[in-house]
C-alpha positions, 0 to 999 in steps of 0.5 A: 500500500502507498499513500496514493491508495489512502486518497490524500490530496495531491498537495499532501502527496507532494509534501510526502514525496519531498520528505521521502515518504512513499509507504505508510506505516501500519498505524498510518494505514489503519488510522488515516482512513478512519479519521477521514470518515469522521470517526473518533479514534483510540490509537495505541502504537509504540514510539517511532511508528509515525503516530504524528502523521497518522492524525496530521495528514487526515486533519489537514485534508479535512480542514482544507476541504471544508475551509470555504464553509468554515467560520472564523476561529480555532478549528483544531486543538492538539495537546502534547506533554512536552515542549519538544513534542509540541514543537515536533508536531508543529514542524510536521504540520508545517511540512505536510501542509505546504500549499494548503494555506492553513495557519497554525501556531505552537504554544508552550511555556518557558518562553515569552507569550507575546509571539504566541498571543500575536499569532492568536490575534492574527487568526490560526486554524490549528493550535498545538499546545502544552496544557499549562500554557494553554490554560493560562492563555484561556484564563487571560482570554486569548484563546476560545475553544468554542469553534473546535472541530478536531481535538487530539490528545497525543502521548496521553499516558505521558501527560497523566504521568506528568500530572496534567490530568486536572488541566486536561479536564478543565480544557475539555470542559471548554470544548464544544460537544460536537467534535471529532476526538483522537486519542494517541498513546504509547501505552493504554492503562486503565485510567486512559480508558476511563477518560476515553469512555467519557469523551469518545463517542463510539471510537474505533480502536487502532492498535499496532503491537499492543503493549509497550515494547521496543522496536524490533529494529533496535539492537539492545545491549547492556554492560555491567560496570561500576558507577565511577567507571561509566565515564571511562567506559563511554570514552572507550566506546567512543574511541572504539569506532566513529559514532557521529550521532549519539544520544545519551540519557542521564537520570538527573539534570546535574549529571547531564551537565557534569557529563557534557563538561567532561566530554568537552574537556576530552574534545567531544562536541556535546550539548545538554538539554533538560528542564533547567535549560531555557527553551531557546538554549534547548532549541539551539542544542537540538538544531546543532544536533540535527545539523550534525555540528554537535555529535553527541546530545546528553539529555534527561527524560524530558527528551525521551519523547518528542525528539524526531531526529533521523539517523540517530546511530546509538542511544546510550543509557548512561543511567538506567531510568526509574521505570521500564516504560521510560526505557522503551521511549528512550531507545525509541529515538533510534531505529525509527521508521524501519531503520536500524539502531543500537541501544546500549545501557550501562548498569551499575550494582545499585541499578540491577533491580531497574534492569530486571524490570526492563528485561521483563518488559523487553522480554529478555531481548537485551544482550549482556556484553562482557565489559571490555578492558579499558584504562581508568582515568584518575579520580579528582583526588588522584589528579591533585596528589598523583605521587601518593598513588605511585607504586612504593610510595609511603604517604605521611597520611597513610603510615604502614602498620609497623609505623602505626604500632611504633607511633602508638608505643611512643605515645604511651597509648599501649601502656595506658591500655595495659594499665586499664586491663590490669587494674581497671583504673583510669591512667595516672591513678593508683589501683583501688586496693592501694587507695583503700589500704587493703591489699585485696583486689576486691572492692569494698562495698559502699556505705551510706555514711554521711561522709560518703554522701558529702564526698560523692553527693555534696550538692544533693546533701546540701539540698536535703539539708535545706529541705529539712530546715524548711520542713522543720520550720514549717512542720516542727513538733 
């Protein structure tokens, strides 16, 4: 089957040929015709299978065909969980819709809202947005959703994970009752099914490879390595062969920045993207990576979805993700649209439990590769004090055992210990039987005489005397 068999407009077919697309993917074959018929869809397909084109192509066609009879206002609303995914969808609508004269804009946070509000005032047909910024503009009166004809929720499971469920319900409340609704998600948990049941009207279920799994075109490998040696293994891996387009995932934003700094020091062109970076910085880093002026992109899970970059040769999990589903979305950045790719994971001892969960989801398709021998780089302390780690060197901070014993003997620590063992006394004091005048080693029982109380409990006795005086004055006979 080709795109011509799907009865798409000539303008759209021309745009697809310009992108090099001739054969639709399975999810596109099933979804495009259903959307053109005007029916609601609940679609489930793994990442990298062409979900964006599956809803973008038929929506563009239906908007163009009914443009003469449309009233002013926003006709299509598409919600996405991240800025990167929203921008990627916007780029797809721009590329596929050339020659159709349909206006669209993208709305997300992290940047000034002025260009977005200006675009809304000038009039747009399609809005691609993240829930948070869209809700802000609705509350400010810049966006009205009463003219919506097509409503798309992309990556619904991710939006639920990110806590957008309340914002989504508020947005849905402002939508008109009559509309065509399209749900697309990589996974289909029960909570999503509940939302779809309340929103979709007699939907068509479209599934390709139901259940989350990695693409079969991705070769998966794992190396067992100490956490402190992961950077050295990465250097060994990069030096082994030339890899021009590598995407590396870390668990934390600080870890991403630290790794990029180390890579740049080693002469590797690398950039980092994560939630603390401004949107402009993230877009510049992605642009440099797409243009191949940067050979390595280090990212947190904010980029595990929404990155549509062709020809990523390797995806490296420098840190394993907290959940197995994120692992599938990470490695889905390579091996896209039927191409082959390699996914490599570095697993330390404390990540073995995470690896077991990933192996269950991947159905044990991950190859365990023996860790190669490589040169370990010195630690920060070793770099500052290299002479202390040379063979035969005796640091004054780390004396040998005989030196420690001699030092203990000269300080008298050993004699004091022997004195305590023999007499049971503190150092410098006579044994108890010498103080008492008795040669027996048995200690004498303590008496309750007033002299002993004065000697050992002087404060208590003075307090008791004061109390007795007060008692005699108050209750004397």
